C-alpha positions as CSV (number, residue, x, y, z in Angstrom):
1,X,17.8,7.7,-16.4
2,X,14.8,8.3,-14.5
3,X,13.9,12.3,-13.5
4,X,11.6,12.4,-10.7
5,X,12.5,16.0,-9.8
6,X,9.9,18.4,-8.6
7,X,9.0,20.0,-11.6
8,X,8.4,24.1,-11.3
9,X,5.3,23.9,-13.3
10,X,3.8,20.9,-11.0
11,X,1.9,22.5,-8.3
12,X,0.7,20.4,-5.3
13,X,-1.7,20.7,-2.5
14,X,-1.1,19.2,1.1
15,X,-3.6,16.8,2.0
16,X,-4.6,15.0,5.6
17,X,-5.1,11.4,4.9
18,X,-8.5,11.3,6.6
19,X,-9.6,14.0,4.1
20,X,-9.8,11.6,1.3
21,X,-9.6,8.1,3.4
22,X,-12.5,6.6,4.8
23,X,-11.3,5.6,8.0
24,X,-14.5,5.0,9.4
25,X,-15.3,2.0,6.3
26,X,-11.6,1.2,6.4
27,X,-12.5,-2.0,8.9
28,X,-10.0,-5.3,8.3
29,X,-10.9,-9.2,9.9
30,X,-10.7,-9.5,13.8
31,X,-8.2,-11.9,15.7
32,X,-10.8,-14.7,15.0
33,X,-9.6,-14.5,11.7
34,X,-6.4,-16.9,12.1
35,X,-4.5,-19.5,9.7
36,X,-6.2,-22.1,11.2
37,X,-9.3,-20.5,10.3
38,X,-8.3,-20.4,6.6
39,X,-6.8,-23.5,6.3
40,X,-10.6,-24.8,7.6
41,X,-12.2,-23.1,4.5
42,X,-9.6,-22.8,2.0
43,X,-10.5,-21.6,-1.2
44,X,-9.0,-19.0,-3.9
45,X,-8.7,-15.8,-2.2
46,X,-5.6,-14.2,-0.9
47,X,-5.1,-13.4,2.4
48,X,-2.3,-11.0,3.4
49,X,-1.0,-10.0,7.0
50,X,1.6,-7.5,7.9
51,X,4.8,-8.4,5.6
52,X,7.4,-6.2,4.0
53,X,6.4,-8.3,0.8
54,X,4.0,-6.9,-1.2
55,X,2.8,-10.4,-3.3
56,X,3.8,-12.3,0.1
57,X,0.6,-14.5,0.9
58,X,1.3,-15.2,4.4
59,X,-2.1,-16.5,5.8
60,X,-3.1,-18.5,2.8
61,X,-6.2,-18.3,0.8
62,X,-9.9,-18.6,1.8
63,X,-13.0,-19.2,0.3
64,X,-15.0,-16.3,-1.1
65,X,-18.1,-15.0,0.8
66,X,-17.9,-16.3,4.1
67,X,-20.0,-14.7,7.0
68,X,-18.2,-12.6,9.0
69,X,-15.3,-12.0,6.9
70,X,-14.5,-8.8,5.3
71,X,-13.0,-9.0,1.4
72,X,-11.5,-6.4,-0.4
73,X,-11.0,-5.5,-3.8
74,X,-8.3,-3.0,-5.4
75,X,-7.5,-0.7,-2.5
76,X,-5.0,0.4,-0.4
77,X,-3.5,-1.5,2.4
78,X,-1.9,-0.3,5.4
79,X,0.3,-2.3,7.7
80,X,-0.5,-1.5,11.3
81,X,2.1,-3.5,12.8
82,X,5.5,-5.0,11.9
83,X,6.7,-3.6,8.6
84,X,4.8,0.0,8.2
85,X,4.0,-0.4,4.4
86,X,1.6,0.4,2.1
87,X,0.5,-1.7,-0.9
88,X,-2.0,-1.3,-3.9
89,X,-4.2,-4.4,-3.4
90,X,-5.4,-5.3,-7.1
91,X,-8.2,-8.0,-7.4
92,X,-10.2,-9.8,-4.5
93,X,-8.8,-10.3,-1.2
94,X,-9.0,-10.4,2.5
95,X,-6.8,-9.5,5.4
96,X,-5.7,-10.2,8.5
97,X,-6.2,-7.9,11.8
98,X,-2.7,-6.5,11.5
99,X,-3.6,-4.8,7.8
100,X,-6.2,-2.3,7.3
101,X,-8.1,-1.6,3.6
102,X,-7.5,2.2,2.7
103,X,-10.7,2.6,0.8
104,X,-11.3,6.7,-0.5
105,X,-14.2,8.2,-0.4
106,X,-16.5,8.0,-3.7
107,X,-15.9,11.0,-4.7
108,X,-11.9,10.7,-5.1
109,X,-12.2,7.1,-6.9
110,X,-12.0,9.0,-10.5
111,X,-9.1,11.7,-9.4
112,X,-6.7,10.4,-7.5
113,X,-4.2,7.4,-8.6
114,X,-3.9,4.9,-6.2
115,X,-0.4,4.0,-7.5
116,X,0.7,7.7,-6.8
117,X,-1.1,7.3,-3.3
118,X,0.9,4.8,-2.5
119,X,4.0,6.5,-3.2
120,X,3.1,9.7,-1.7
121,X,2.5,8.0,1.6
122,X,5.3,6.1,1.5
123,X,7.8,9.2,0.9
124,X,5.8,11.3,3.7
125,X,8.2,12.0,6.4
126,X,6.0,11.0,9.0
127,X,5.6,8.0,8.4
128,X,9.6,7.3,9.5
129,X,8.1,8.2,13.0
130,X,6.5,5.0,13.4
131,X,8.6,2.0,15.1
132,X,7.9,-0.9,17.3
133,X,7.8,1.4,20.4
134,X,5.9,3.8,18.5
135,X,3.3,1.8,16.4
136,X,1.5,3.2,13.3
137,X,-2.3,2.6,14.2
138,X,-5.2,4.0,12.5
139,X,-5.3,6.9,14.9
140,X,-2.2,8.4,14.3
141,X,-1.9,7.0,10.4
142,X,-4.7,9.3,9.2
143,X,-3.3,12.5,10.3
144,X,-0.2,11.6,7.8
145,X,0.0,14.6,4.9
146,X,0.6,13.6,1.4
147,X,1.5,16.4,-1.1
148,X,-0.9,15.7,-4.4
149,X,-0.4,17.3,-8.1
150,X,-3.2,19.7,-8.7
151,X,-4.3,21.1,-12.3
152,X,-3.8,25.3,-12.2
153,X,-7.8,25.6,-11.2
154,X,-7.0,23.3,-7.9
155,X,-8.6,19.9,-9.2
156,X,-6.1,16.8,-8.4
157,X,-4.3,16.4,-11.5
158,X,-4.7,12.5,-12.3
159,X,-2.5,12.5,-15.5
160,X,0.3,13.7,-13.4
161,X,-0.1,11.7,-10.9
162,X,0.2,8.7,-12.9
163,X,3.2,9.9,-15.0
164,X,4.8,10.5,-11.5
165,X,3.8,6.9,-10.2
166,X,4.8,5.4,-13.5
167,X,8.5,6.5,-12.8
168,X,8.5,5.4,-9.3
169,X,7.4,1.6,-10.9
170,X,10.5,2.0,-13.2
171,X,12.5,2.8,-10.4
172,X,11.2,-0.2,-8.4
173,X,11.4,-2.2,-11.0
174,X,15.3,-1.7,-11.5
175,X,15.9,-1.9,-7.8
176,X,14.4,-5.8,-8.1
177,X,16.7,-6.0,-10.8
178,X,19.8,-5.1,-9.0
179,X,18.9,-7.0,-6.0
180,X,18.2,-10.3,-8.5
181,X,21.8,-9.1,-9.7
182,X,23.4,-9.1,-6.4
183,X,21.9,-12.2,-5.1
184,X,23.3,-14.2,-8.0
185,X,26.4,-12.4,-7.8
186,X,26.4,-13.6,-4.1
187,X,25.6,-17.3,-4.8
188,X,29.0,-17.8,-7.1
189,X,31.5,-19.7,-5.2
190,X,34.9,-20.1,-6.5
191,X,36.6,-23.5,-6.0
192,X,40.2,-23.6,-6.2
């Protein structure tokens, strides 16, 4: 049993993403960064596309430190097309043109938990308005509002964010195990 109900003693502050995410410096690669280019410059840096699967490296692996190619480290990413998903990518990676890195302003790096922020964005009711005909580009995405736990003095409560994010991770793990069990059950065939 995992309880993520809003606790009476937890106060939250509603924040617009553009106030904590540096969208001006959240630039991705351009349309010249294709699978063909990556295949010519194979390396060990994963390149993520706009997949709905967090760990799918759909574009392959590219060399590190190529001129004109953007690389990222430990940040959230946002799929601007296809599956509108937010992922927390750890380590060094690169992105297709359909995925935007979400880098926090420096002053928030120590007091906002990226795992928490990922879930807060995905739970935002505004996110559900994006679809194939109503694309969630950077201009619209940066206006999303999220709730972040705060201490009584108004500072962001990092401990509470981590606690809540851990509960969501547990739920995701349980869901994944259930999916695997269902897939195993579906694959069973009975021969009479």
